[in-house]
C-alpha positions as CSV (number, residue, x, y, z in Angstrom):
1,M,69.7,48.6,83.3
2,E,73.4,47.7,83.1
3,Q,72.4,43.9,82.9
4,D,70.0,44.5,79.9
5,E,71.9,43.8,76.5
6,R,69.4,46.0,74.7
7,C,70.4,49.0,76.8
8,R,74.1,48.3,76.5
9,L,73.6,48.1,72.7
10,L,71.7,51.4,72.4
11,K,74.2,53.2,74.4
12,T,77.0,52.4,71.8
13,V,75.1,54.9,69.5
14,T,76.6,58.4,69.8
15,G,74.0,60.7,71.6
16,I,72.2,57.9,73.5
17,G,73.1,57.7,77.2
18,D,71.5,55.8,80.2
19,M,68.3,57.8,80.2
20,V,67.5,57.5,76.6
21,A,68.5,53.8,76.5
22,S,66.4,52.9,79.6
23,Q,63.4,54.8,78.3
24,T,63.5,53.3,74.8
25,V,63.6,49.7,76.2
26,T,60.8,50.6,78.5
27,E,58.6,52.0,75.9
28,V,59.6,50.0,72.9
29,G,60.6,46.6,74.4
30,N,62.2,44.4,71.8
31,A,61.1,46.5,68.7
32,E,59.6,43.4,66.9
33,A,56.7,45.6,65.8
34,F,58.9,47.6,63.6
35,S,60.3,46.5,60.2
36,G,63.3,48.7,60.6
37,G,64.8,51.9,62.2
38,R,62.9,54.2,59.9
39,D,59.7,52.7,60.9
40,M,60.5,53.2,64.5
41,A,61.6,56.9,63.9
42,A,58.4,57.5,62.1
43,W,56.4,56.1,65.0
44,L,58.3,58.5,67.3
45,G,57.5,61.4,65.0
46,L,61.2,62.0,64.0
47,V,60.7,61.4,60.2
48,L,57.9,61.2,57.6
49,R,56.0,58.0,57.5
50,Q,56.5,56.1,54.2
51,Y,53.8,54.0,52.4
52,S,54.9,52.2,49.3
53,T,52.6,50.5,46.8
54,G,53.5,49.2,43.4
55,G,57.0,50.4,43.8
56,T,55.9,54.1,44.3
57,P,56.9,55.4,47.6
58,R,54.6,57.9,49.2
59,L,55.6,60.1,52.0
60,L,52.9,60.7,54.6
61,G,52.8,63.2,57.5
62,I,54.8,63.2,60.7
63,S,52.8,61.4,63.3
64,K,53.2,62.3,67.0
65,R,51.4,59.3,68.4
66,G,54.6,57.9,69.9
67,N,56.0,58.8,73.3
68,K,56.6,62.6,73.5
69,R,59.2,62.1,76.3
70,L,61.2,59.6,74.3
71,R,61.0,61.8,71.1
72,T,62.3,64.7,73.2
73,L,65.1,62.7,74.5
74,Y,66.2,61.6,71.0
75,V,66.0,65.3,69.7
76,H,68.1,66.5,72.7
77,G,70.7,63.8,72.0
78,A,71.0,64.9,68.4
79,R,71.3,68.5,69.3
80,A,74.0,67.6,71.7
81,I,76.0,65.9,68.9
82,M,75.4,68.8,66.6
83,S,76.6,71.3,69.2
84,R,79.9,69.5,69.6
85,L,80.4,68.5,66.1
86,S,83.7,70.6,65.5
87,C,85.4,68.6,68.3
88,G,84.1,65.2,67.7
89,K,86.2,62.4,66.1
90,G,85.1,59.5,64.0
91,P,83.4,58.6,60.7
92,S,79.9,59.7,62.0
93,Y,81.3,63.2,62.9
94,S,82.9,63.8,59.5
95,W,79.7,62.6,57.8
96,L,77.6,65.0,59.8
97,R,80.1,67.9,59.2
98,K,79.9,67.3,55.3
99,L,76.1,66.9,55.6
100,R,75.8,70.3,57.5
101,A,78.1,72.0,55.0
102,S,75.9,70.8,52.1
103,L,72.7,72.3,53.6
104,P,71.5,75.7,52.5
105,A,72.5,78.5,55.0
106,G,68.9,78.8,56.3
107,L,68.7,75.2,57.2
108,R,71.9,74.7,59.0
109,I,71.9,73.6,62.7
110,H,74.6,75.2,64.7
């Protein structure tokens, strides 16, 4: 896994470690089937699928056709980041703190 450039690149993302990187490379491969990160996230069932025609975007439902184990690993990575948000440093942490503060109280993740 350490020799694979895709794994090393994935591990530079906060919240992604050895397990998530190797599982992603195993399940997704080189990701050429996806036109962007949002499409891959929709395939995993993390965000709504989007279909645009004539300049009008339509949000479709969340599909859970992707790998359940991989989706679970990404969710746990995100929860780990959110649980340690107060002690994290860097631009992504300050962006997440501002985002969490702007959410209504009932939607905040602690």
